[in-house]
C-alpha positions in Angstrom: 21.9 -20.2 40.2 23.5 -16.8 39.5 23.6 -17.6 35.8 19.9 -18.5 35.8 19.1 -15.2 37.5 21.2 -13.3 35.0 19.5 -15.1 32.0 16.1 -14.4 33.5 17.0 -10.7 33.9 18.2 -10.6 30.3 15.0 -12.2 29.1 12.9 -9.8 31.1 14.8 -6.8 29.8 14.5 -8.1 26.2 10.7 -8.7 26.6 10.2 -5.2 28.1 12.2 -3.6 25.2 10.2 -5.5 22.6 7.0 -4.5 24.3 8.0 -0.8 24.3 9.0 -1.0 20.6 5.6 -2.7 19.8 3.7 0.0 21.7 5.7 2.8 20.0 4.9 1.3 16.6 1.3 1.0 17.4 1.0 4.6 18.6 2.9 5.8 15.5 0.5 3.8 13.3 -2.5 5.5 15.0 -0.9 8.9 14.5 -0.5 8.3 10.7 -3.8 6.5 10.3 -5.5 9.8 9.0 -2.8 10.0 6.3 -3.5 6.4 5.2 -7.2 6.9 5.2 -6.8 10.2 3.2 -4.6 8.6 0.6 -6.9 5.6 0.1 -10.0 7.8 -0.1 -8.3 10.2 -2.6 -7.2 7.3 -4.8 -10.7 5.8 -4.7 -12.3 9.1 -5.6 -10.0 9.6 -8.6 -10.8 6.1 -9.9 -14.5 6.7 -9.5 -14.2 9.9 -11.6 -12.8 8.0 -14.5 -15.0 7.1 -17.5 -17.3 4.2 -16.5 -15.7 1.7 -18.8 -12.2 2.3 -17.5 -13.3 2.2 -13.9 -15.0 -1.2 -14.6 -11.8 -2.5 -16.3 -9.7 -1.5 -13.2 -12.2 -3.1 -10.8 -12.5 -6.3 -12.8 -8.7 -6.6 -12.8 -8.3 -6.2 -9.1 -11.4 -8.3 -8.3 -10.2 -11.0 -10.7 -7.0 -11.4 -8.7 -8.8 -11.5 -5.3 -11.1 -14.2 -6.5 -8.2 -16.3 -7.9 -6.3 -15.7 -4.6 -9.2 -17.0 -2.5 -10.4 -19.9 -4.6 -7.7 -21.0 -7.1 -4.1 -19.8 -7.2 -2.4 -17.0 -5.3 0.5 -16.3 -7.7 3.0 -16.5 -4.9 5.8 -17.8 -7.2 5.1 -15.1 -9.7 5.2 -12.5 -7.0 8.5 -13.9 -5.6 10.1 -13.8 -9.0 9.1 -10.1 -9.4 10.5 -9.4 -6.0 13.8 -11.0 -6.9 14.0 -8.8 -10.0 13.5 -5.7 -7.9 16.0 -6.9 -5.3 18.7 -7.3 -8.0 18.0 -3.9 -9.6 17.7 -2.0 -6.3 19.9 -4.0 -3.9 20.9 -0.7 -2.2 17.2 -0.1 -1.2 15.7 -3.0 0.7 12.1 -1.7 1.0 11.9 -1.5 -2.8 10.6 -5.1 -3.0 7.5 -4.0 -1.0 6.7 -0.7 -2.7 7.4 -1.2 -6.4 4.8 -3.4 -8.2 7.2 -4.5 -10.9 4.7 -6.2 -13.2 2.3 -3.2 -13.1 5.2 -1.0 -14.0 6.3 -3.2 -16.9 2.7 -3.3 -18.2 2.5 0.4 -18.1 5.7 0.6 -20.2 4.1 -2.0 -22.5 1.0 0.2 -22.9 3.2 3.1 -23.9 4.7 1.0 -26.6 1.3 0.1 -28.0 0.4 3.8 -28.2 2.8 3.8 -31.2 0.3 1.5 -33.0 -2.6 2.7 -35.0 -5.2 0.7 -33.0 -3.7 1.0 -29.6 -7.0 1.8 -27.9 -8.2 -1.7 -28.6 -5.6 -3.0 -26.1 -6.4 -0.4 -23.4 -9.0 -2.5 -21.6 -6.6 -5.5 -21.4 -3.7 -3.4 -20.1 -5.8 -1.6 -17.5 -7.2 -4.9 -16.2 -3.8 -6.5 -16.1 -2.2 -3.5 -14.4 -5.0 -3.6 -11.7 -4.6 -7.4 -11.4 -0.9 -7.3 -10.7 -1.2 -4.3 -8.5 -3.7 -6.1 -6.4 -1.4 -9.2 -6.4 1.5 -7.1 -5.1 -0.5 -5.4 -2.4 -2.2 -8.6 -1.1 0.9 -10.8 -1.1 3.0 -8.0 0.4 0.5 -7.7 3.2 0.5 -11.4 3.8 4.3 -11.6 3.8 4.6 -8.8 6.4 1.7 -10.2 8.5 3.2 -13.7 8.7 6.7 -12.3 9.5 5.3 -10.3 12.5 5.1 -12.7 15.5 4.0 -10.0 17.9 0.7 -10.2 19.6 -0.3 -6.6 18.7 0.9 -7.0 15.1 2.2 -3.4 15.4 5.1 -3.9 13.0 2.6 -5.2 10.4 0.2 -2.4 10.9 2.9 0.3 10.7 4.9 -1.1 7.8 1.9 -2.0 5.7 0.3 1.4 6.4 3.4 3.1 5.1 3.5 0.8 2.1 -0.1 1.6 1.2 0.7 5.3 1.2 3.7 4.9 -1.1 2.1 2.2 -3.2 -1.0 4.2 -4.0 1.1 7.2 -4.8 3.0 5.0 -7.3 -0.2 3.5 -8.6 -1.6 7.0 -9.2 1.5 7.9 -11.2 1.1 4.8 -13.3 -2.6 5.5 -13.9 -1.9 9.1 -14.8 0.6 7.9 -17.4 -1.9 5.5 -18.9 -5.0 7.6 -18.7 -5.1 11.4 -19.2 -8.4 11.4 -17.2 -6.6 10.4 -14.0 -5.2 13.6 -12.5 -2.1 13.1 -10.4 -2.4 16.7 -9.2 -6.0 16.3 -8.1 -5.1 13.1 -6.3 -2.4 14.8 -4.2 -4.6 17.9 -3.7 -7.5 15.8 -2.5 -5.2 13.8 -0.2 -3.7 16.9 1.2 -7.1 18.6 2.0 -8.4 15.4 3.6 -5.3 15.0 5.8 -5.7 18.6 7.0 -9.5 18.0 7.6 -9.0 14.7 9.5 -6.3 16.0 11.8 -8.3 19.2 12.4 -11.4 17.1 13.2 -9.4 14.8 15.6 -7.9 17.9 17.3 -11.3 19.4 17.8 -12.7 16.2 19.2 -9.8 15.6 21.6 -9.2 19.1 22.9 -11.8 21.6 21.9 -15.0 19.6 22.5 -13.8 18.2 25.8 -12.8 21.7 27.0 -9.2 20.8 27.6 -8.0 24.1 26.1 -10.8 26.3 27.5 
């Protein structure tokens, strides 16, 4: 009887601890949500400002993967192989498998090699579409992996981890696009993200405290 009570107390303590951790993660996700929104918006704005043809190539590459993922093949094995490559190269940094799109990085290096050729611009559309394709693959399958691993009801671990991954991932994607296309400004991307972050937190501060008269 005493043993049963002890086990029940342990289970209850474990449940309370897990619930508090889940709530903490959810609150932290809400706190950084303006940063995530700002990064996504800044990235989208920079892509829209690219020459129309290049924007279309990027959209077609990303959309192509999403369509295949939904109706044909999800490239899970290809993604897993890429993750194993990253894991072997960066074994000391476990999150690397989630934030480094290995195929997109290799394709960017491939594009640099083609710039040595006389007619390298003929390959640009293929490279941009392929980079966007594999970047979308990495993001979608990483989200799916983290979502399925989170057994919590609130999915707070998934929301927080994937939110942070999106921030780092889009920063890396911006660096890759800046390397491939001189029209994509990495400086403008970070400047835009910075000003939007300041604006959104200021807007939330005003709505929570100023408009409600809390600080008056």
